[in-house]
DOZAPA-63190 format. One record per atom (N, C-alpha, C): x, y, z; residue number from 1. Coordinates in steps of 0.001 Angstrom, whole numbers, plus 500000, padded with zeros to 6 digits. Layout:
<nodes>
x = X, y = Y, z = Z, nr = NUM;
...
</nodes>
This chain:
<nodes>
x = 581379, y = 271848, z = 058580, nr = 1;
x = 582212, y = 272289, z = 057989, nr = 1;
x = 582709, y = 273628, z = 058469, nr = 1;
x = 583782, y = 274251, z = 059132, nr = 2;
x = 584023, y = 275532, z = 059307, nr = 2;
x = 584441, y = 276557, z = 058605, nr = 2;
x = 584089, y = 277545, z = 058899, nr = 3;
x = 583767, y = 278500, z = 057385, nr = 3;
x = 585086, y = 279405, z = 058094, nr = 3;
x = 586253, y = 279682, z = 056621, nr = 4;
x = 587199, y = 280074, z = 056827, nr = 4;
x = 587329, y = 281459, z = 055774, nr = 4;
x = 587959, y = 282297, z = 057127, nr = 5;
x = 588090, y = 283946, z = 056451, nr = 5;
x = 589373, y = 284101, z = 056853, nr = 5;
x = 590160, y = 285131, z = 055936, nr = 6;
x = 591542, y = 285783, z = 056243, nr = 6;
x = 591116, y = 286744, z = 056783, nr = 6;
x = 592217, y = 287003, z = 057709, nr = 7;
x = 592115, y = 288266, z = 058708, nr = 7;
x = 593081, y = 289162, z = 057929, nr = 7;
x = 592476, y = 290524, z = 057442, nr = 8;
x = 593352, y = 291326, z = 056370, nr = 8;
x = 594280, y = 292051, z = 056825, nr = 8;
x = 594690, y = 291914, z = 058264, nr = 9;
x = 596145, y = 292486, z = 059163, nr = 9;
x = 596961, y = 291348, z = 058814, nr = 9;
x = 596787, y = 290337, z = 059433, nr = 10;
x = 597770, y = 289276, z = 059264, nr = 10;
x = 597948, y = 288343, z = 057987, nr = 10;
x = 596728, y = 287990, z = 057319, nr = 11;
x = 596542, y = 287191, z = 056264, nr = 11;
x = 596532, y = 285826, z = 056599, nr = 11;
x = 596278, y = 285744, z = 058077, nr = 12;
x = 595917, y = 283961, z = 058472, nr = 12;
x = 594478, y = 283695, z = 057993, nr = 12;
x = 594506, y = 282725, z = 057250, nr = 13;
x = 593087, y = 282265, z = 057544, nr = 13;
x = 592478, y = 281540, z = 059051, nr = 13;
x = 591329, y = 281688, z = 059430, nr = 14;
x = 591003, y = 281197, z = 060298, nr = 14;
x = 589374, y = 281140, z = 060562, nr = 14;
x = 588792, y = 280446, z = 061553, nr = 15;
x = 587477, y = 280054, z = 061671, nr = 15;
x = 586797, y = 281482, z = 061834, nr = 15;
x = 585487, y = 281859, z = 061188, nr = 16;
x = 584848, y = 283243, z = 060668, nr = 16;
x = 584600, y = 283313, z = 062388, nr = 16;
x = 584153, y = 282510, z = 063002, nr = 17;
x = 583984, y = 282821, z = 064607, nr = 17;
x = 585221, y = 283234, z = 065709, nr = 17;
x = 586052, y = 282891, z = 064913, nr = 18;
x = 587444, y = 283522, z = 065685, nr = 18;
x = 588079, y = 284966, z = 065510, nr = 18;
x = 586956, y = 285601, z = 064334, nr = 19;
x = 587539, y = 286796, z = 063904, nr = 19;
x = 586280, y = 287759, z = 063914, nr = 19;
x = 586924, y = 288875, z = 064056, nr = 20;
x = 585833, y = 290102, z = 064223, nr = 20;
x = 585606, y = 290709, z = 062780, nr = 20;
x = 584054, y = 290946, z = 062670, nr = 21;
x = 583714, y = 291557, z = 060939, nr = 21;
x = 583698, y = 292649, z = 061069, nr = 21;
x = 584280, y = 293687, z = 060279, nr = 22;
x = 583803, y = 294898, z = 059948, nr = 22;
x = 583166, y = 295279, z = 058781, nr = 22;
x = 582049, y = 295775, z = 058849, nr = 23;
x = 581215, y = 295822, z = 057488, nr = 23;
x = 580932, y = 297297, z = 056943, nr = 23;
x = 580906, y = 297528, z = 055872, nr = 24;
x = 580771, y = 298661, z = 055217, nr = 24;
x = 579059, y = 298752, z = 054285, nr = 24;
x = 578396, y = 299273, z = 054777, nr = 25;
x = 576844, y = 299488, z = 054466, nr = 25;
x = 576833, y = 300084, z = 053100, nr = 25;
x = 575623, y = 300067, z = 052533, nr = 26;
x = 575498, y = 300705, z = 051572, nr = 26;
x = 575448, y = 302338, z = 051357, nr = 26;
x = 575244, y = 303045, z = 052327, nr = 27;
x = 575137, y = 304321, z = 052989, nr = 27;
x = 576796, y = 304618, z = 053093, nr = 27;
x = 577742, y = 303480, z = 053205, nr = 28;
x = 579205, y = 303985, z = 053469, nr = 28;
x = 579804, y = 303664, z = 054694, nr = 28;
x = 578682, y = 303775, z = 055678, nr = 29;
x = 578821, y = 303713, z = 057262, nr = 29;
x = 580055, y = 302415, z = 057564, nr = 29;
x = 580739, y = 302527, z = 058145, nr = 30;
x = 581578, y = 301094, z = 058376, nr = 30;
x = 581599, y = 301188, z = 060134, nr = 30;
x = 581220, y = 299767, z = 060580, nr = 31;
x = 580857, y = 299528, z = 061890, nr = 31;
x = 581247, y = 298330, z = 062235, nr = 31;
x = 581545, y = 297764, z = 063379, nr = 32;
x = 582065, y = 296584, z = 063541, nr = 32;
x = 580596, y = 295760, z = 064036, nr = 32;
x = 580680, y = 294461, z = 063221, nr = 33;
x = 579495, y = 293751, z = 063148, nr = 33;
x = 579592, y = 292414, z = 063844, nr = 33;
x = 579021, y = 292664, z = 065308, nr = 34;
x = 579435, y = 291429, z = 066227, nr = 34;
x = 578491, y = 290397, z = 066256, nr = 34;
x = 577292, y = 290687, z = 065187, nr = 35;
x = 576340, y = 289572, z = 065153, nr = 35;
x = 576907, y = 288565, z = 063489, nr = 35;
x = 577547, y = 289376, z = 063137, nr = 36;
x = 578072, y = 288632, z = 061637, nr = 36;
x = 577355, y = 288282, z = 060576, nr = 36;
x = 576313, y = 289171, z = 060708, nr = 37;
x = 575106, y = 289037, z = 059868, nr = 37;
x = 574546, y = 290282, z = 058890, nr = 37;
x = 575318, y = 291291, z = 059370, nr = 38;
x = 574568, y = 292873, z = 058899, nr = 38;
x = 574694, y = 292523, z = 057401, nr = 38;
x = 574250, y = 293535, z = 056480, nr = 39;
x = 574171, y = 293574, z = 054929, nr = 39;
x = 575526, y = 294563, z = 054790, nr = 39;
x = 576296, y = 294243, z = 053694, nr = 40;
x = 577302, y = 294891, z = 053398, nr = 40;
x = 578393, y = 294433, z = 053044, nr = 40;
x = 579780, y = 294930, z = 052630, nr = 41;
x = 581139, y = 294464, z = 052486, nr = 41;
x = 581374, y = 294155, z = 053506, nr = 41;
x = 582252, y = 292790, z = 053902, nr = 42;
x = 582530, y = 292556, z = 055500, nr = 42;
x = 584114, y = 292492, z = 054609, nr = 42;
x = 584747, y = 292968, z = 056261, nr = 43;
x = 586465, y = 292767, z = 056441, nr = 43;
x = 586714, y = 291910, z = 057547, nr = 43;
x = 587549, y = 291004, z = 057650, nr = 44;
x = 587798, y = 290320, z = 059148, nr = 44;
x = 589199, y = 290743, z = 059506, nr = 44;
x = 589195, y = 290470, z = 060961, nr = 45;
x = 589998, y = 290824, z = 061516, nr = 45;
x = 590524, y = 290098, z = 062985, nr = 45;
x = 591516, y = 289734, z = 063194, nr = 46;
x = 591756, y = 289007, z = 064252, nr = 46;
x = 591556, y = 289635, z = 065448, nr = 46;
x = 590709, y = 288702, z = 066767, nr = 47;
x = 590380, y = 289535, z = 067810, nr = 47;
x = 591594, y = 290183, z = 068917, nr = 47;
x = 593086, y = 290555, z = 068076, nr = 48;
x = 594045, y = 290864, z = 069418, nr = 48;
x = 594766, y = 292282, z = 068514, nr = 48;
x = 595498, y = 292804, z = 069832, nr = 49;
x = 595868, y = 294231, z = 069714, nr = 49;
x = 596957, y = 294009, z = 068531, nr = 49;
x = 597473, y = 293074, z = 068564, nr = 50;
x = 598693, y = 293215, z = 067371, nr = 50;
x = 598212, y = 293499, z = 065840, nr = 50;
x = 597084, y = 292521, z = 065779, nr = 51;
x = 596312, y = 292650, z = 064073, nr = 51;
x = 595806, y = 294164, z = 064034, nr = 51;
x = 595563, y = 294469, z = 065388, nr = 52;
x = 594783, y = 295621, z = 065057, nr = 52;
x = 595905, y = 296857, z = 064629, nr = 52;
x = 597016, y = 296828, z = 065208, nr = 53;
x = 598121, y = 298024, z = 065231, nr = 53;
x = 598675, y = 297951, z = 064019, nr = 53;
x = 598302, y = 296381, z = 063102, nr = 54;
x = 598960, y = 296397, z = 061777, nr = 54;
x = 598121, y = 296655, z = 060974, nr = 54;
x = 596644, y = 296512, z = 061146, nr = 55;
x = 595577, y = 297005, z = 060522, nr = 55;
x = 595776, y = 298587, z = 060072, nr = 55;
x = 596106, y = 299178, z = 061426, nr = 56;
x = 596100, y = 301094, z = 061292, nr = 56;
x = 597334, y = 301203, z = 060281, nr = 56;
x = 598261, y = 300526, z = 060738, nr = 57;
x = 599722, y = 300696, z = 060269, nr = 57;
x = 599978, y = 300503, z = 058422, nr = 57;
x = 599069, y = 299542, z = 058084, nr = 58;
x = 599076, y = 299086, z = 056666, nr = 58;
x = 597928, y = 299919, z = 055909, nr = 58;
x = 596823, y = 300505, z = 056595, nr = 59;
x = 595644, y = 300878, z = 056324, nr = 59;
x = 594646, y = 299958, z = 055292, nr = 59;
x = 595011, y = 298737, z = 056063, nr = 60;
x = 594333, y = 297722, z = 055285, nr = 60;
x = 592356, y = 298114, z = 055212, nr = 60;
x = 592167, y = 298804, z = 056195, nr = 61;
x = 590526, y = 298929, z = 055980, nr = 61;
x = 590484, y = 299860, z = 054971, nr = 61;
x = 591272, y = 300877, z = 054996, nr = 62;
x = 591007, y = 301927, z = 053910, nr = 62;
x = 591172, y = 301097, z = 052262, nr = 62;
x = 592088, y = 300096, z = 052255, nr = 63;
x = 591839, y = 299386, z = 051049, nr = 63;
x = 590845, y = 298434, z = 051045, nr = 63;
x = 590509, y = 297538, z = 051805, nr = 64;
x = 589388, y = 296789, z = 051689, nr = 64;
x = 588358, y = 297688, z = 051372, nr = 64;
x = 587861, y = 298532, z = 051983, nr = 65;
x = 586440, y = 299136, z = 051608, nr = 65;
x = 586675, y = 300262, z = 050226, nr = 65;
x = 587823, y = 300534, z = 050068, nr = 66;
x = 588442, y = 301635, z = 049021, nr = 66;
x = 587760, y = 303194, z = 049182, nr = 66;
x = 587900, y = 303613, z = 050822, nr = 67;
x = 587532, y = 304773, z = 051265, nr = 67;
x = 588647, y = 305212, z = 052516, nr = 67;
x = 588710, y = 306247, z = 052944, nr = 68;
x = 589146, y = 306399, z = 054036, nr = 68;
x = 588355, y = 306005, z = 055592, nr = 68;
x = 589196, y = 305510, z = 056280, nr = 69;
x = 588322, y = 305124, z = 057509, nr = 69;
x = 588665, y = 306257, z = 058262, nr = 69;
x = 587917, y = 306364, z = 059091, nr = 70;
x = 588136, y = 307592, z = 060203, nr = 70;
x = 588454, y = 306586, z = 061763, nr = 70;
x = 589354, y = 307409, z = 062396, nr = 71;
x = 589742, y = 306987, z = 063711, nr = 71;
x = 588951, y = 306521, z = 064655, nr = 71;
x = 587684, y = 306870, z = 064706, nr = 72;
x = 586556, y = 306776, z = 065414, nr = 72;
x = 586135, y = 304838, z = 064923, nr = 72;
x = 586431, y = 304835, z = 063909, nr = 73;
x = 585905, y = 303211, z = 063661, nr = 73;
x = 587647, y = 302470, z = 064303, nr = 73;
x = 588364, y = 302548, z = 064023, nr = 74;
x = 589478, y = 302171, z = 064909, nr = 74;
x = 589575, y = 301965, z = 066405, nr = 74;
x = 588806, y = 303465, z = 066848, nr = 75;
x = 588659, y = 303185, z = 068466, nr = 75;
x = 587456, y = 302098, z = 068874, nr = 75;
x = 586604, y = 301951, z = 068101, nr = 76;
x = 585406, y = 301084, z = 067974, nr = 76;
x = 586064, y = 299763, z = 067828, nr = 76;
x = 586613, y = 299484, z = 067054, nr = 77;
x = 587516, y = 298118, z = 067019, nr = 77;
x = 588513, y = 298131, z = 068104, nr = 77;
x = 589150, y = 298740, z = 068673, nr = 78;
x = 589949, y = 298666, z = 069924, nr = 78;
x = 589004, y = 298107, z = 071017, nr = 78;
x = 588056, y = 298835, z = 071245, nr = 79;
x = 586849, y = 298639, z = 072291, nr = 79;
x = 586642, y = 297275, z = 072147, nr = 79;
x = 586457, y = 296859, z = 071130, nr = 80;
x = 585368, y = 295563, z = 071086, nr = 80;
x = 586393, y = 294249, z = 071453, nr = 80;
x = 587815, y = 294775, z = 071125, nr = 81;
x = 588995, y = 293956, z = 071038, nr = 81;
x = 589410, y = 293650, z = 072721, nr = 81;
x = 589390, y = 294956, z = 073299, nr = 82;
x = 590201, y = 294833, z = 074511, nr = 82;
x = 588651, y = 294287, z = 075528, nr = 82;
x = 587226, y = 294296, z = 075176, nr = 83;
x = 586454, y = 294237, z = 075931, nr = 83;
x = 586352, y = 292699, z = 075876, nr = 83;
x = 586621, y = 291916, z = 075022, nr = 84;
x = 586750, y = 290587, z = 075113, nr = 84;
x = 587858, y = 289724, z = 075672, nr = 84;
x = 589052, y = 290451, z = 076416, nr = 85;
x = 590042, y = 289881, z = 076919, nr = 85;
x = 589725, y = 289649, z = 078212, nr = 85;
</nodes>
């Protein structure tokens, strides 16, 4: 059975493997979780630029993690998404 998760930008349900996981650990560090197994609060985003732009515009990560997310995190997400094409 596939594990469905919702993209926090476009709100579409997709298979977990088709999404990119961003995680906030206990120390409050936010990073891209390529393994999908890091401990902490996870949020998912589609692996495309349109969702990344929507994510930044709506500040969806700030809402998901209840904190201000730095530009460095968005840059890291962009690098991962562009690197997979």
